[in-house]
C-alpha positions, 0 to 999 in steps of 0.5 A, spaced: 500 500 500 502 506 498 505 511 503 500 516 504 504 520 509 506 527 507 511 532 510 509 537 515 506 543 513 511 548 517 518 548 516 523 550 522 524 557 523 531 559 521 535 565 524 536 571 519 543 571 515 544 578 518 541 578 525 543 585 527 541 588 520 534 584 521 533 587 528 535 594 526 529 593 520 524 590 525 525 596 530 525 601 525 518 598 522 515 598 529 517 605 530 524 604 535 529 609 533 536 606 533 541 609 538 546 614 536 553 611 535 559 614 539 561 618 532 554 621 531 554 623 539 561 626 539 559 630 532 552 632 535 556 635 541 561 639 537 555 642 533 551 644 539 557 647 543 559 651 537 557 657 540 560 656 547 566 660 549 569 656 555 569 649 551 574 650 545 576 654 540 573 654 533 579 651 530 579 646 535 572 644 533 573 644 526 579 640 527 576 635 531 570 634 526 575 633 520 578 627 524 571 624 525 570 625 518 576 623 515 574 616 516 569 616 511 574 619 506 577 614 500 584 615 497 580 618 490 578 623 495 585 626 497 589 624 491 592 628 486 589 627 479 593 624 474 593 630 469 597 634 475 602 629 477 609 631 476 614 625 474 620 624 471 622 618 466 627 613 468 632 615 462 632 622 465 639 625 467 641 628 473 640 635 470 633 634 468 631 631 474 634 637 478 631 642 473 624 638 474 625 639 482 626 646 482 620 648 477 615 643 481 618 645 488 617 637 490 622 633 493 619 626 491 617 625 484 615 618 481 619 615 476 616 612 470 618 608 463 615 611 457 608 613 460 605 614 467 602 607 466 609 604 467 611 606 474 618 604 476 618 607 483 620 614 486 626 618 487 628 623 493 632 629 492 636 627 498 639 621 494 641 625 488 644 630 493 648 625 496 650 622 489 653 629 487 657 629 494 660 622 493 665 625 487 668 622 483 664 616 481 665 609 479 659 609 474 655 614 471 648 616 474 643 611 473 636 613 476 633 606 475 638 604 481 637 610 485 629 609 485 626 607 491 620 603 492 613 606 492 606 604 494 601 602 489 594 602 492 587 602 489 582 608 489 577 605 493 582 604 499 580 608 505 584 614 506 586 612 514 588 605 512 593 608 507 595 613 512 597 607 517 600 603 511 605 609 510 607 610 517 608 602 518 612 602 511 615 609 512 614 610 505 610 617 504 608 617 496 603 612 493 601 611 486 593 610 485 592 604 480 585 603 477 582 596 475 585 596 469 592 597 471 593 604 469 595 610 474 589 614 476 593 619 481 598 620 486 597 621 494 603 624 499 602 624 506 601 631 506 595 630 502 592 625 507 594 630 513 591 636 510 584 634 510 585 634 518 589 640 519 588 644 513 592 646 507 599 646 509 604 651 505 611 651 506 616 657 503 617 653 497 609 653 495 607 658 490 602 663 492 596 662 488 590 667 487 583 665 489 580 660 485 574 664 483 575 672 482 569 677 480 572 682 475 570 689 474 565 687 469 561 682 473 564 676 470 568 671 474 575 668 472 575 661 475 580 656 476 577 649 472 579 646 479 574 650 483 568 647 486 562 648 483 559 649 490 563 656 491 560 658 484 553 656 486 554 660 492 557 666 489 552 667 483 546 664 488 544 659 483 544 652 482 548 649 476 547 641 477 541 637 478 540 632 484 543 626 480 549 630 478 551 633 485 555 626 487 558 625 480 560 632 478 565 636 483 569 641 479 567 647 474 572 643 469 568 637 470 561 641 469 563 644 463 566 637 460 559 634 462 555 639 458 559 638 451 561 630 453 569 632 451 575 637 453 573 643 449 578 647 446 581 654 448 576 659 446 570 655 445 564 658 449 559 653 452 552 655 454 549 652 461 541 652 461 541 657 467 543 662 462 551 663 464 556 661 459 563 658 460 569 661 456 575 656 455 581 661 456 586 655 457 586 648 456 590 642 453 588 635 450 587 632 457 583 637 461 580 644 462 585 649 466 582 656 466 575 659 465 571 665 464 564 665 467 560 670 463 553 672 466 548 675 462 547 683 464 540 685 465 540 691 459 545 687 455 544 681 451 548 675 453 554 672 448 549 667 446 543 672 444 548 676 440 551 670 437 543 667 435 542 674 432 548 674 428 546 667 426 539 669 424 542 675 420 546 670 416 544 664 411 550 660 411 550 653 414 557 653 417 557 652 425 561 658 429 568 655 431 567 659 438 561 657 440 559 650 443 551 648 444 551 642 449 545 637 449 542 640 455 541 647 451 536 648 446 539 654 441 539 655 434 547 655 432 547 654 424 550 660 421 557 662 419 561 667 423 
């Protein structure tokens, strides 16, 4: 006779794979707010006591807040981008390296073979000075033999982990390598300390002007590396939508996103809010300097002037100095 028995309808209750996460979600569902972490409580107290004169100075509070926030930074938040790396080829002679050290005011520089994607190590100016002081020399100068080892780290590495690694390895320079093995940037120990204590400048650092400077005509001279928030605050207008705020940080990145490429010097790029970016300096890899043109109340903008001129002419060649981004609806057919 066939076995008519069947398995139990209920199955054993198993423990959730992540009991802590499950408990937090359950508490949130029934209205119980999660307790603040020690990090959050300290940060809240620093903000609350900001106006107290007897507690600590503003600088001390800012530094403590920077220490708390430092744990959230990644290597790609503090690194020098590839386009700004100063490095020397392994075939360089002593005079070339010393010249580069004087020009850049760097005491350490990466050493590469042919391209930055083939790093050899790093050179320290103290090693070269020691070599110069050892004359006469038994063999000719060789940068390959003089190069020291350098750290290689991914851009996603926590900045705090890299700082600890530099301390333990006694190497104060790291190259940031992307997932394809290419050089993405460079981090020195100074780059890791500055988010905590602020900008560190010595007697060799060249004094740079402000990233944004209002001109007498109302327009703005801008470094392409300036943060968009600074210009938004200066102009009192929003230049990015919510989806772009986490992806685009600098003015150069904003202009690049408008046209989808690195524009050439002299090009004029319109923004949907009505301002226009004039590229004053750029190379094939990046934008360097910009002028932000603001529309005047009683005068047409450069875009309006251009459109009027375009409508007055019946040719089909596009003007070379004006670029219409995909986000801007403008008639640009015409000949300058």
